All heavy atoms as a GROMACS GRO file, in nm:
protein
  481
    1MET      N    1  -0.570   2.832   0.686
    1MET     CA    2  -0.437   2.869   0.734
    1MET      C    3  -0.436   2.870   0.885
    1MET      O    4  -0.537   2.900   0.948
    1MET     CB    5  -0.394   3.005   0.680
    1MET     CG    6  -0.374   3.001   0.531
    1MET     SD    7  -0.266   3.131   0.467
    1MET     CE    8  -0.122   3.124   0.563
    2THR      N    9  -0.321   2.843   0.941
    2THR     CA   10  -0.309   2.837   1.083
    2THR      C   11  -0.260   2.967   1.143
    2THR      O   12  -0.253   2.983   1.264
    2THR     CB   13  -0.212   2.725   1.120
    2THR    OG1   14  -0.084   2.754   1.066
    2THR    CG2   15  -0.263   2.592   1.075
    3GLY      N   16  -0.223   3.065   1.058
    3GLY     CA   17  -0.172   3.192   1.107
    3GLY      C   18  -0.022   3.190   1.131
    3GLY      O   19   0.037   3.292   1.157
    4ARG      N   20   0.041   3.075   1.117
    4ARG     CA   21   0.186   3.065   1.135
    4ARG      C   22   0.253   3.076   0.997
    4ARG      O   23   0.193   3.039   0.898
    4ARG     CB   24   0.223   2.936   1.199
    4ARG     CG   25   0.182   2.927   1.344
    4ARG     CD   26   0.225   2.798   1.405
    4ARG     NE   27   0.128   2.697   1.360
    4ARG     CZ   28   0.149   2.566   1.362
    4ARG    NH1   29   0.263   2.519   1.407
    4ARG    NH2   30   0.060   2.480   1.319
    5ASP      N   31   0.372   3.121   0.995
    5ASP     CA   32   0.451   3.125   0.873
    5ASP      C   33   0.501   2.985   0.842
    5ASP      O   34   0.585   2.934   0.915
    5ASP     CB   35   0.567   3.225   0.888
    5ASP     CG   36   0.635   3.248   0.754
    5ASP    OD1   37   0.574   3.230   0.648
    5ASP    OD2   38   0.753   3.285   0.758
    6GLU      N   39   0.446   2.915   0.742
    6GLU     CA   40   0.480   2.778   0.711
    6GLU      C   41   0.554   2.763   0.581
    6GLU      O   42   0.525   2.678   0.498
    6GLU     CB   43   0.352   2.693   0.709
    6GLU     CG   44   0.279   2.693   0.842
    6GLU     CD   45   0.153   2.610   0.841
    6GLU    OE1   46   0.131   2.540   0.737
    6GLU    OE2   47   0.079   2.617   0.935
    7ARG      N   48   0.654   2.846   0.563
    7ARG     CA   49   0.734   2.840   0.440
    7ARG      C   50   0.828   2.719   0.445
    7ARG      O   51   0.873   2.678   0.548
    7ARG     CB   52   0.817   2.966   0.423
    7ARG     CG   53   0.732   3.087   0.403
    7ARG     CD   54   0.815   3.209   0.380
    7ARG     NE   55   0.725   3.326   0.379
    7ARG     CZ   56   0.764   3.446   0.406
    7ARG    NH1   57   0.891   3.471   0.438
    7ARG    NH2   58   0.679   3.545   0.404
    8ILE      N   59   0.849   2.663   0.325
    8ILE     CA   60   0.937   2.545   0.312
    8ILE      C   61   1.076   2.593   0.280
    8ILE      O   62   1.098   2.675   0.192
    8ILE     CB   63   0.887   2.451   0.201
    8ILE    CG1   64   0.747   2.399   0.238
    8ILE    CG2   65   0.983   2.339   0.177
    8ILE    CD1   66   0.682   2.316   0.129
    9ASP      N   67   1.173   2.537   0.352
    9ASP     CA   68   1.312   2.568   0.328
    9ASP      C   69   1.355   2.495   0.200
    9ASP      O   70   1.349   2.370   0.194
    9ASP     CB   71   1.398   2.523   0.444
    9ASP     CG   72   1.546   2.544   0.423
    9ASP    OD1   73   1.584   2.624   0.335
    9ASP    OD2   74   1.625   2.481   0.499
   10PRO      N   75   1.398   2.564   0.095
   10PRO     CA   76   1.435   2.496  -0.033
   10PRO      C   77   1.547   2.395  -0.014
   10PRO      O   78   1.555   2.296  -0.086
   10PRO     CB   79   1.481   2.611  -0.124
   10PRO     CG   80   1.424   2.736  -0.063
   10PRO     CD   81   1.406   2.705   0.082
   11ALA      N   82   1.636   2.414   0.084
   11ALA     CA   83   1.745   2.321   0.108
   11ALA      C   84   1.694   2.189   0.159
   11ALA      O   85   1.760   2.086   0.142
   11ALA     CB   86   1.845   2.381   0.205
   12SER      N   87   1.575   2.186   0.224
   12SER     CA   88   1.525   2.060   0.278
   12SER      C   89   1.433   1.987   0.180
   12SER      O   90   1.394   1.871   0.206
   12SER     CB   91   1.448   2.088   0.407
   12SER     OG   92   1.330   2.161   0.379
   13ALA      N   93   1.399   2.048   0.068
   13ALA     CA   94   1.311   1.982  -0.030
   13ALA      C   95   1.391   1.879  -0.109
   13ALA      O   96   1.507   1.899  -0.143
   13ALA     CB   97   1.252   2.085  -0.125
   14THR      N   98   1.326   1.765  -0.137
   14THR     CA   99   1.394   1.660  -0.212
   14THR      C  100   1.362   1.676  -0.362
   14THR      O  101   1.252   1.724  -0.398
   14THR     CB  102   1.351   1.522  -0.170
   14THR    OG1  103   1.211   1.510  -0.187
   14THR    CG2  104   1.388   1.498  -0.024
   15THR      N  105   1.453   1.637  -0.447
   15THR     CA  106   1.433   1.646  -0.592
   15THR      C  107   1.443   1.512  -0.657
   15THR      O  108   1.457   1.499  -0.776
   15THR     CB  109   1.534   1.743  -0.655
   15THR    OG1  110   1.667   1.696  -0.624
   15THR    CG2  111   1.519   1.883  -0.600
   16GLU      N  112   1.439   1.403  -0.579
   16GLU     CA  113   1.449   1.271  -0.635
   16GLU      C  114   1.320   1.231  -0.705
   16GLU      O  115   1.211   1.273  -0.659
   16GLU     CB  116   1.481   1.167  -0.526
   16GLU     CG  117   1.614   1.192  -0.457
   16GLU     CD  118   1.636   1.094  -0.343
   16GLU    OE1  119   1.557   1.001  -0.329
   16GLU    OE2  120   1.733   1.115  -0.270
   17PRO      N  121   1.325   1.154  -0.813
   17PRO     CA  122   1.203   1.113  -0.882
   17PRO      C  123   1.117   1.024  -0.794
   17PRO      O  124   1.168   0.945  -0.718
   17PRO     CB  125   1.253   1.040  -1.005
   17PRO     CG  126   1.394   1.011  -0.984
   17PRO     CD  127   1.446   1.106  -0.879
   18ALA      N  128   0.984   1.040  -0.805
   18ALA     CA  129   0.894   0.964  -0.723
   18ALA      C  130   0.893   0.815  -0.757
   18ALA      O  131   0.856   0.731  -0.677
   18ALA     CB  132   0.750   1.019  -0.734
   19ASP      N  133   0.930   0.781  -0.882
   19ASP     CA  134   0.929   0.644  -0.924
   19ASP      C  135   1.064   0.574  -0.909
   19ASP      O  136   1.098   0.486  -0.983
   19ASP     CB  137   0.877   0.634  -1.068
   19ASP     CG  138   0.966   0.708  -1.166
   19ASP    OD1  139   1.055   0.783  -1.124
   19ASP    OD2  140   0.948   0.689  -1.285
   20ASP      N  141   1.138   0.614  -0.809
   20ASP     CA  142   1.268   0.554  -0.781
   20ASP      C  143   1.245   0.403  -0.754
   20ASP      O  144   1.144   0.362  -0.700
   20ASP     CB  145   1.330   0.620  -0.658
   20ASP     CG  146   1.469   0.574  -0.630
   20ASP    OD1  147   1.551   0.562  -0.721
   20ASP    OD2  148   1.499   0.548  -0.512
   21ALA      N  149   1.340   0.318  -0.790
   21ALA     CA  150   1.326   0.174  -0.776
   21ALA      C  151   1.299   0.134  -0.632
   21ALA      O  152   1.217   0.043  -0.605
   21ALA     CB  153   1.453   0.103  -0.828
   22ALA      N  154   1.360   0.200  -0.534
   22ALA     CA  155   1.336   0.164  -0.394
   22ALA      C  156   1.194   0.198  -0.354
   22ALA      O  157   1.129   0.120  -0.283
   22ALA     CB  158   1.436   0.237  -0.303
   23ASP      N  159   1.142   0.314  -0.401
   23ASP     CA  160   1.004   0.351  -0.369
   23ASP      C  161   0.907   0.252  -0.434
   23ASP      O  162   0.807   0.220  -0.376
   23ASP     CB  163   0.974   0.492  -0.418
   23ASP     CG  164   1.045   0.596  -0.334
   23ASP    OD1  165   1.084   0.565  -0.221
   23ASP    OD2  166   1.062   0.710  -0.385
   24ALA      N  167   0.935   0.212  -0.555
   24ALA     CA  168   0.846   0.122  -0.629
   24ALA      C  169   0.836  -0.015  -0.556
   24ALA      O  170   0.729  -0.069  -0.544
   24ALA     CB  171   0.895   0.101  -0.771
   25ALA      N  172   0.949  -0.063  -0.504
   25ALA     CA  173   0.945  -0.190  -0.432
   25ALA      C  174   0.870  -0.176  -0.301
   25ALA      O  175   0.798  -0.264  -0.260
   25ALA     CB  176   1.088  -0.240  -0.407
   26GLU      N  177   0.883  -0.063  -0.235
   26GLU     CA  178   0.815  -0.038  -0.110
   26GLU      C  179   0.664  -0.025  -0.127
   26GLU      O  180   0.587  -0.068  -0.041
   26GLU     CB  181   0.870   0.087  -0.045
   26GLU     CG  182   0.813   0.118   0.090
   26GLU     CD  183   0.877   0.242   0.153
   26GLU    OE1  184   0.988   0.274   0.120
   26GLU    OE2  185   0.804   0.305   0.232
   27TRP      N  186   0.618   0.033  -0.238
   27TRP     CA  187   0.477   0.063  -0.260
   27TRP      C  188   0.410  -0.036  -0.353
   27TRP      O  189   0.297  -0.016  -0.390
   27TRP     CB  190   0.460   0.202  -0.312
   27TRP     CG  191   0.494   0.305  -0.210
   27TRP    CD1  192   0.607   0.376  -0.198
   27TRP    CD2  193   0.411   0.344  -0.098
   27TRP    NE1  194   0.600   0.459  -0.087
   27TRP    CE2  195   0.480   0.439  -0.027
   27TRP    CE3  196   0.284   0.303  -0.055
   27TRP    CZ2  197   0.429   0.500   0.087
   27TRP    CZ3  198   0.232   0.366   0.057
   27TRP    CH2  199   0.304   0.462   0.126
   28SER      N  200   0.474  -0.146  -0.393
   28SER     CA  201   0.412  -0.241  -0.484
   28SER      C  202   0.298  -0.315  -0.413
   28SER      O  203   0.302  -0.335  -0.293
   28SER     CB  204   0.514  -0.337  -0.540
   28SER     OG  205   0.566  -0.418  -0.435
   29LEU      N  206   0.200  -0.354  -0.491
   29LEU     CA  207   0.083  -0.427  -0.437
   29LEU      C  208   0.124  -0.571  -0.409
   29LEU      O  209   0.195  -0.631  -0.488
   29LEU     CB  210  -0.031  -0.420  -0.534
   29LEU     CG  211  -0.086  -0.282  -0.564
   29LEU    CD1  212  -0.186  -0.288  -0.674
   29LEU    CD2  213  -0.146  -0.220  -0.439
   30PRO      N  214   0.069  -0.631  -0.306
   30PRO     CA  215   0.094  -0.774  -0.280
   30PRO      C  216   0.018  -0.859  -0.379
   30PRO      O  217  -0.084  -0.816  -0.433
   30PRO     CB  218   0.041  -0.794  -0.138
   30PRO     CG  219  -0.060  -0.689  -0.119
   30PRO     CD  220  -0.013  -0.571  -0.200
   31ASP      N  221   0.070  -0.978  -0.403
   31ASP     CA  222   0.003  -1.072  -0.492
   31ASP      C  223  -0.093  -1.160  -0.414
   31ASP      O  224  -0.065  -1.196  -0.298
   31ASP     CB  225   0.105  -1.163  -0.563
   31ASP     CG  226   0.191  -1.084  -0.660
   31ASP    OD1  227   0.145  -0.983  -0.712
   31ASP    OD2  228   0.306  -1.127  -0.681
   32CYS      N  229  -0.204  -1.196  -0.477
   32CYS     CA  230  -0.300  -1.286  -0.415
   32CYS      C  231  -0.233  -1.422  -0.398
   32CYS      O  232  -0.175  -1.475  -0.494
   32CYS     CB  233  -0.425  -1.297  -0.503
   32CYS     SG  234  -0.544  -1.419  -0.444
   33PRO      N  235  -0.242  -1.483  -0.278
   33PRO     CA  236  -0.179  -1.613  -0.258
   33PRO      C  237  -0.249  -1.727  -0.339
   33PRO      O  238  -0.191  -1.834  -0.358
   33PRO     CB  239  -0.190  -1.637  -0.109
   33PRO     CG  240  -0.297  -1.547  -0.059
   33PRO     CD  241  -0.304  -1.431  -0.156
   34ARG      N  242  -0.367  -1.705  -0.386
   34ARG     CA  243  -0.441  -1.808  -0.459
   34ARG      C  244  -0.424  -1.795  -0.611
   34ARG      O  245  -0.403  -1.895  -0.676
   34ARG     CB  246  -0.588  -1.804  -0.422
   34ARG     CG  247  -0.604  -1.830  -0.270
   34ARG     CD  248  -0.742  -1.861  -0.232
   34ARG     NE  249  -0.771  -1.995  -0.279
   34ARG     CZ  250  -0.889  -2.050  -0.266
   34ARG    NH1  251  -0.988  -1.984  -0.213
   34ARG    NH2  252  -0.911  -2.172  -0.308
   35CYS      N  253  -0.439  -1.672  -0.666
   35CYS     CA  254  -0.436  -1.660  -0.813
   35CYS      C  255  -0.315  -1.581  -0.863
   35CYS      O  256  -0.286  -1.584  -0.984
   35CYS     CB  257  -0.567  -1.598  -0.863
   35CYS     SG  258  -0.586  -1.423  -0.824
   36GLY      N  259  -0.245  -1.508  -0.776
   36GLY     CA  260  -0.126  -1.436  -0.818
   36GLY      C  261  -0.152  -1.295  -0.870
   36GLY      O  262  -0.055  -1.224  -0.899
   37ARG      N  263  -0.275  -1.252  -0.882
   37ARG     CA  264  -0.305  -1.115  -0.929
   37ARG      C  265  -0.279  -1.018  -0.817
   37ARG      O  266  -0.288  -1.050  -0.699
   37ARG     CB  267  -0.452  -1.108  -0.971
   37ARG     CG  268  -0.480  -1.185  -1.098
   37ARG     CD  269  -0.625  -1.178  -1.140
   37ARG     NE  270  -0.670  -1.041  -1.156
   37ARG     CZ  271  -0.796  -1.008  -1.167
   37ARG    NH1  272  -0.895  -1.099  -1.167
   37ARG    NH2  273  -0.831  -0.882  -1.179
   38PRO      N  274  -0.251  -0.888  -0.850
   38PRO     CA  275  -0.229  -0.787  -0.749
   38PRO      C  276  -0.359  -0.761  -0.668
   38PRO      O  277  -0.467  -0.766  -0.720
   38PRO     CB  278  -0.193  -0.663  -0.829
   38PRO     CG  279  -0.151  -0.711  -0.962
   38PRO     CD  280  -0.225  -0.839  -0.988
   39VAL      N  281  -0.340  -0.743  -0.538
   39VAL     CA  282  -0.453  -0.721  -0.446
   39VAL      C  283  -0.453  -0.576  -0.399
   39VAL      O  284  -0.350  -0.528  -0.348
   39VAL     CB  285  -0.447  -0.816  -0.327
   39VAL    CG1  286  -0.554  -0.784  -0.225
   39VAL    CG2  287  -0.456  -0.959  -0.372
   40TRP      N  288  -0.565  -0.509  -0.418
   40TRP     CA  289  -0.578  -0.368  -0.371
   40TRP      C  290  -0.626  -0.360  -0.230
   40TRP      O  291  -0.585  -0.275  -0.153
   40TRP     CB  292  -0.675  -0.292  -0.463
   40TRP     CG  293  -0.617  -0.262  -0.595
   40TRP    CD1  294  -0.613  -0.342  -0.706
   40TRP    CD2  295  -0.554  -0.140  -0.634
   40TRP    NE1  296  -0.551  -0.277  -0.808
   40TRP    CE2  297  -0.515  -0.154  -0.767
   40TRP    CE3  298  -0.528  -0.020  -0.568
   40TRP    CZ2  299  -0.448  -0.053  -0.835
   40TRP    CZ3  300  -0.463   0.080  -0.636
   40TRP    CH2  301  -0.422   0.063  -0.769
   41VAL      N  302  -0.719  -0.449  -0.194
   41VAL     CA  303  -0.779  -0.446  -0.061
   41VAL      C  304  -0.834  -0.582  -0.024
   41VAL      O  305  -0.865  -0.662  -0.111
   41VAL     CB  306  -0.897  -0.339  -0.056
   41VAL    CG1  307  -1.010  -0.380  -0.143
   41VAL    CG2  308  -0.940  -0.308   0.084
   42VAL      N  309  -0.838  -0.610   0.105
   42VAL     CA  310  -0.900  -0.733   0.158
   42VAL      C  311  -1.014  -0.690   0.244
   42VAL      O  312  -0.999  -0.614   0.341
   42VAL     CB  313  -0.798  -0.820   0.238
   42VAL    CG1  314  -0.868  -0.937   0.301
   42VAL    CG2  315  -0.686  -0.866   0.147
   43THR      N  316  -1.134  -0.744   0.213
   43THR     CA  317  -1.254  -0.719   0.293
   43THR      C  318  -1.262  -0.834   0.394
   43THR      O  319  -1.274  -0.950   0.355
   43THR     CB  320  -1.379  -0.714   0.206
   43THR    OG1  321  -1.361  -0.614   0.105
   43THR    CG2  322  -1.501  -0.682   0.287
   44VAL      N  323  -1.260  -0.800   0.524
   44VAL     CA  324  -1.264  -0.899   0.632
   44VAL      C  325  -1.409  -0.916   0.676
   44VAL      O  326  -1.474  -0.817   0.712
   44VAL     CB  327  -1.173  -0.858   0.747
   44VAL    CG1  328  -1.180  -0.960   0.859
   44VAL    CG2  329  -1.031  -0.841   0.699
   45THR      N  330  -1.458  -1.039   0.674
   45THR     CA  331  -1.597  -1.067   0.716
   45THR      C  332  -1.599  -1.152   0.842
   45THR      O  333  -1.709  -1.180   0.892
   45THR     CB  334  -1.674  -1.136   0.605
   45THR    OG1  335  -1.603  -1.251   0.562
   45THR    CG2  336  -1.692  -1.041   0.487
   46GLY      N  337  -1.487  -1.192   0.891
   46GLY     CA  338  -1.478  -1.271   1.015
   46GLY      C  339  -1.332  -1.291   1.052
   46GLY      O  340  -1.244  -1.252   0.976
   47PRO      N  341  -1.304  -1.351   1.165
   47PRO     CA  342  -1.166  -1.367   1.211
   47PRO      C  343  -1.082  -1.452   1.116
   47PRO      O  344  -0.960  -1.439   1.113
   47PRO     CB  345  -1.178  -1.430   1.345
   47PRO     CG  346  -1.316  -1.479   1.360
   47PRO     CD  347  -1.400  -1.403   1.262
   48THR      N  348  -1.145  -1.541   1.040
   48THR     CA  349  -1.070  -1.627   0.948
   48THR      C  350  -1.122  -1.617   0.808
   48THR      O  351  -1.086  -1.697   0.721
   48THR     CB  352  -1.074  -1.774   0.993
   48THR    OG1  353  -1.212  -1.816   0.994
   48THR    CG2  354  -1.010  -1.792   1.130
   49ASP      N  355  -1.205  -1.515   0.780
   49ASP     CA  356  -1.266  -1.500   0.648
   49ASP      C  357  -1.235  -1.364   0.589
   49ASP      O  358  -1.260  -1.262   0.652
   49ASP     CB  359  -1.416  -1.520   0.652
   49ASP     CG  360  -1.458  -1.651   0.708
   49ASP    OD1  361  -1.396  -1.752   0.670
   49ASP    OD2  362  -1.552  -1.655   0.791
   50GLY      N  363  -1.184  -1.363   0.464
   50GLY     CA  364  -1.158  -1.239   0.393
   50GLY      C  365  -1.166  -1.261   0.247
   50GLY      O  366  -1.150  -1.375   0.196
   51THR      N  367  -1.190  -1.154   0.170
   51THR     CA  368  -1.201  -1.161   0.025
   51THR      C  369  -1.106  -1.060  -0.035
   51THR      O  370  -1.113  -0.939   0.000
   51THR     CB  371  -1.344  -1.131  -0.022
   51THR    OG1  372  -1.433  -1.222   0.042
   51THR    CG2  373  -1.357  -1.146  -0.172
   52ALA      N  374  -1.015  -1.104  -0.122
   52ALA     CA  375  -0.920  -1.017  -0.190
   52ALA      C  376  -0.993  -0.949  -0.304
   52ALA      O  377  -1.076  -1.008  -0.371
   52ALA     CB  378  -0.803  -1.098  -0.238
   53SER      N  379  -0.959  -0.823  -0.327
   53SER     CA  380  -1.018  -0.749  -0.439
   53SER      C  381  -0.904  -0.695  -0.526
   53SER      O  382  -0.805  -0.652  -0.473
   53SER     CB  383  -1.103  -0.636  -0.388
   53SER     OG  384  -1.217  -0.683  -0.319
   54PRO      N  385  -0.920  -0.698  -0.653
   54PRO     CA  386  -1.040  -0.719  -0.730
   54PRO      C  387  -1.061  -0.866  -0.774
   54PRO      O  388  -1.160  -0.894  -0.839
   54PRO     CB  389  -1.018  -0.631  -0.853
   54PRO     CG  390  -0.870  -0.634  -0.874
   54PRO     CD  391  -0.810  -0.644  -0.737
   55CYS      N  392  -0.976  -0.958  -0.739
   55CYS     CA  393  -0.990  -1.094  -0.791
   55CYS      C  394  -1.104  -1.172  -0.730
   55CYS      O  395  -1.157  -1.264  -0.792
   55CYS     CB  396  -0.857  -1.170  -0.774
   55CYS     SG  397  -0.804  -1.194  -0.605
   56GLY      N  398  -1.141  -1.146  -0.603
   56GLY     CA  399  -1.250  -1.214  -0.539
   56GLY      C  400  -1.213  -1.343  -0.471
   56GLY      O  401  -1.299  -1.413  -0.421
   57CYS      N  402  -1.084  -1.375  -0.462
   57CYS     CA  403  -1.042  -1.500  -0.396
   57CYS      C  404  -1.059  -1.489  -0.243
   57CYS      O  405  -1.044  -1.380  -0.187
   57CYS     CB  406  -0.895  -1.527  -0.427
   57CYS     SG  407  -0.860  -1.564  -0.599
   58SER      N  408  -1.086  -1.601  -0.180
   58SER     CA  409  -1.089  -1.607  -0.034
   58SER      C  410  -0.948  -1.611   0.019
   58SER      O  411  -0.867  -1.693  -0.028
   58SER     CB  412  -1.167  -1.734   0.011
   58SER     OG  413  -1.302  -1.725  -0.028
   59VAL      N  414  -0.919  -1.528   0.119
   59VAL     CA  415  -0.786  -1.522   0.180
   59VAL      C  416  -0.803  -1.508   0.332
   59VAL      O  417  -0.909  -1.459   0.379
   59VAL     CB  418  -0.702  -1.406   0.124
   59VAL    CG1  419  -0.670  -1.424  -0.022
   59VAL    CG2  420  -0.768  -1.274   0.150
   60LEU      N  421  -0.704  -1.549   0.404
   60LEU     CA  422  -0.701  -1.528   0.550
   60LEU      C  423  -0.668  -1.383   0.578
   60LEU      O  424  -0.572  -1.327   0.521
   60LEU     CB  425  -0.595  -1.616   0.616
   60LEU     CG  426  -0.625  -1.767   0.622
   60LEU    CD1  427  -0.501  -1.839   0.670
   60LEU    CD2  428  -0.744  -1.788   0.714
   61PRO      N  429  -0.742  -1.314   0.666
   61PRO     CA  430  -0.706  -1.176   0.700
   61PRO      C  431  -0.566  -1.170   0.757
   61PRO      O  432  -0.524  -1.256   0.835
   61PRO     CB  433  -0.808  -1.141   0.809
   61PRO     CG  434  -0.926  -1.231   0.780
   61PRO     CD  435  -0.864  -1.358   0.728
   62GLY      N  436  -0.490  -1.074   0.712
   62GLY     CA  437  -0.350  -1.060   0.758
   62GLY      C  438  -0.252  -1.140   0.677
   62GLY      O  439  -0.129  -1.122   0.697
   63SER      N  440  -0.294  -1.224   0.585
   63SER     CA  441  -0.199  -1.307   0.512
   63SER      C  442  -0.122  -1.232   0.411
   63SER      O  443  -0.021  -1.281   0.359
   63SER     CB  444  -0.275  -1.423   0.446
   63SER     OG  445  -0.368  -1.379   0.348
   64LEU      N  446  -0.160  -1.109   0.376
   64LEU     CA  447  -0.089  -1.030   0.278
   64LEU      C  448  -0.006  -0.921   0.339
   64LEU      O  449   0.057  -0.843   0.272
   64LEU     CB  450  -0.192  -0.967   0.178
   64LEU     CG  451  -0.278  -1.063   0.103
   64LEU    CD1  452  -0.378  -0.989   0.018
   64LEU    CD2  453  -0.194  -1.153   0.018
   65GLU      N  454   0.000  -0.915   0.474
   65GLU     CA  455   0.079  -0.816   0.541
   65GLU      C  456   0.227  -0.842   0.519
   65GLU      O  457   0.270  -0.953   0.514
   65GLU     CB  458   0.048  -0.813   0.691
   65GLU     CG  459  -0.089  -0.761   0.719
   65GLU     CD  460  -0.121  -0.762   0.868
   65GLU    OE1  461  -0.030  -0.782   0.949
   65GLU    OE2  462  -0.239  -0.737   0.900
   66ARG      N  463   0.301  -0.733   0.514
   66ARG     CA  464   0.448  -0.744   0.492
   66ARG      C  465   0.518  -0.719   0.621
   66ARG      O  466   0.474  -0.654   0.711
   66ARG     CB  467   0.493  -0.642   0.390
   66ARG     CG  468   0.431  -0.670   0.256
   66ARG     CD  469   0.495  -0.587   0.152
   66ARG     NE  470   0.434  -0.622   0.020
   66ARG     CZ  471   0.436  -0.548  -0.081
   66ARG    NH1  472   0.495  -0.432  -0.078
   66ARG    NH2  473   0.382  -0.587  -0.193
   67ASP      N  474   0.642  -0.778   0.633
   67ASP     CA  475   0.723  -0.757   0.753
   67ASP      C  476   0.785  -0.623   0.754
   67ASP      O  477   0.814  -0.560   0.666
   67ASP     CB  478   0.832  -0.863   0.761
   67ASP     CG  479   0.775  -1.004   0.778
   67ASP    OD1  480   0.666  -1.011   0.837
   67ASP    OD2  481   0.835  -1.098   0.730
   0.00000   0.00000   0.00000
């Protein structure tokens, strides 16, 4: 604890469901550009070398970033 009174104002709390369609679109995983499977992480081994996981396809680092 920080010693400060950190109570939450009930009027400021949201009650919207976490799986709202807008949230789902914002948090969806990108597809691998080579095989189309969802990508959880890209391991970068060089400026032009990366491996998508869990599929294992070679991808360019940054190629799955969203605007």
